[in-house]
Rosetta silent file (secondary structure, phi, psi, omega in degrees, C-alpha in Angstrom):
SEQUENCE: MKTNVGSTDRILRIVLGVVIIAVGFYYQSWWGVIGIVPLATAFMRWCPAYLPFGISTCKTDSVKK
SCORE:     score description
SCORE:     0.000 S_00000001
   1 L     0.000  117.331 -178.510  -43.273   39.714    9.311 S_00000001
   2 L   -85.275  134.439 -179.876  -39.971   41.535    9.791 S_00000001
   3 L   -67.983  140.087  176.246  -38.821   42.041   13.374 S_00000001
   4 L  -135.600   12.171  178.309  -38.679   45.668   14.496 S_00000001
   5 L  -113.197  116.034  179.777  -38.271   45.283   18.313 S_00000001
   6 L   -81.193  179.884 -173.586  -34.681   45.169   19.527 S_00000001
   7 H   -67.114  -41.707  178.591  -33.322   43.513   22.658 S_00000001
   8 H   -67.403  -43.866  176.157  -33.441   46.551   24.928 S_00000001
   9 H   -62.498  -37.177  179.104  -36.939   47.466   23.754 S_00000001
  10 H   -64.030  -47.420  179.823  -37.970   43.844   24.252 S_00000001
  11 H   -60.451  -43.784  177.429  -36.769   43.766   27.865 S_00000001
  12 H   -61.419  -39.412  179.842  -38.564   47.035   28.636 S_00000001
  13 H   -64.830  -41.241  178.879  -41.765   45.716   27.101 S_00000001
  14 H   -64.494  -45.091 -179.297  -41.599   42.518   29.203 S_00000001
  15 H   -62.943  -47.151 -178.752  -40.971   44.468   32.404 S_00000001
  16 H   -61.385  -42.067  177.598  -43.727   46.969   31.591 S_00000001
  17 H   -61.765  -44.854  178.461  -46.196   44.200   30.727 S_00000001
  18 H   -64.310  -42.744  178.851  -45.541   42.329   33.935 S_00000001
  19 H   -64.176  -42.694  179.869  -45.894   45.532   35.994 S_00000001
  20 H   -63.753  -43.230  178.076  -49.195   46.469   34.360 S_00000001
  21 H   -63.076  -42.288  179.691  -50.573   42.988   34.939 S_00000001
  22 H   -63.715  -41.569  177.212  -49.379   42.975   38.545 S_00000001
  23 H   -64.939  -42.169 -179.396  -50.960   46.424   39.243 S_00000001
  24 H   -64.387  -39.747  177.428  -54.188   45.331   37.621 S_00000001
  25 H   -66.981  -40.971 -178.740  -54.168   42.176   39.749 S_00000001
  26 H   -63.044  -44.840 -178.545  -53.346   44.115   42.943 S_00000001
  27 L   -87.918    4.773 -179.052  -56.193   46.571   42.380 S_00000001
  28 L    51.077   52.257 -177.429  -58.456   43.828   41.053 S_00000001
  29 L  -121.772  143.238  177.799  -59.011   45.738   37.847 S_00000001
  30 H   -70.427  -11.530  179.553  -59.548   44.508   34.301 S_00000001
  31 H   -63.551  -20.893  178.599  -57.121   47.240   33.135 S_00000001
  32 H   -65.658  -18.076  178.566  -54.343   44.784   33.924 S_00000001
  33 H   -65.049  -25.242  177.467  -55.289   42.841   30.841 S_00000001
  34 H   -59.649  -22.820 -179.815  -53.687   45.637   28.816 S_00000001
  35 H   -64.580  -14.601  177.780  -50.353   44.307   30.026 S_00000001
  36 H   -67.860  -31.162 -178.015  -50.734   41.490   27.528 S_00000001
  37 H   -61.632  -52.661  179.093  -50.080   43.893   24.649 S_00000001
  38 H   -67.452  -30.518  175.724  -46.484   44.762   25.523 S_00000001
  39 H   -66.584  -43.238  179.918  -45.807   41.156   26.408 S_00000001
  40 H   -63.069  -44.370 -179.634  -47.160   39.939   23.114 S_00000001
  41 H   -66.288  -33.701  177.758  -45.180   42.485   21.089 S_00000001
  42 H   -65.798  -45.748 -175.825  -42.035   41.582   23.058 S_00000001
  43 H   -76.459  -26.672  174.882  -42.354   37.876   22.397 S_00000001
  44 H   -82.470  -17.755 -175.782  -43.306   38.322   18.732 S_00000001
  45 L    57.621   31.055 -178.876  -40.488   40.903   18.348 S_00000001
  46 L  -145.692  129.715 -178.851  -42.803   42.901   16.125 S_00000001
  47 L  -121.290  116.338  179.826  -44.789   46.075   16.961 S_00000001
  48 H   -65.172  -25.810 -179.822  -47.543   47.184   14.549 S_00000001
  49 H   -69.728  -20.142  178.167  -47.427   50.748   15.948 S_00000001
  50 H   -75.854  -25.834 -173.011  -43.863   51.084   14.574 S_00000001
  51 L   -57.863  -52.939 -175.682  -44.891   50.388   10.961 S_00000001
  52 L   -63.035  -26.908 -179.272  -46.438   53.761    9.962 S_00000001
  53 L   -95.943   -6.381  177.132  -43.397   55.610   11.327 S_00000001
  54 L    72.090   25.477 -176.014  -40.766   53.278    9.947 S_00000001
  55 L   -85.275  139.829  171.338  -39.258   52.739   13.441 S_00000001
  56 L  -147.271  127.330  177.812  -37.062   49.762   14.217 S_00000001
  57 L   -98.413    8.496  175.023  -35.077   49.279   17.389 S_00000001
  58 L   -74.039  147.291  174.785  -33.200   46.276   16.040 S_00000001
  59 L   -66.657  137.967  176.703  -29.497   46.626   15.512 S_00000001
  60 L   -90.330  148.254  177.739  -28.551   47.199   11.884 S_00000001
  61 L   -75.245  142.027  177.352  -25.878   45.211   10.168 S_00000001
  62 L   -74.850  151.844 -178.306  -22.742   47.150    9.389 S_00000001
  63 L   -73.156  122.125  178.636  -21.898   47.588    5.717 S_00000001
  64 L  -100.855  135.562  178.337  -19.316   44.986    4.676 S_00000001
  65 L  -108.460    0.000    0.000  -16.991   45.614    1.716 S_00000001
């Protein structure tokens, strides 16, 4: 599994996941469980939704001669 989640994207996913879980907990709603998805993709550094579109937010290596 090739990583396709870069560092900035990863930080945003962690923050978003924690916020969704906190809001779900605050309102006592099961919708907060959805916050696990961005957290999981952040820690795995791989997002399956990026595959069909060929998206990668990882930095690319510069071409060395």
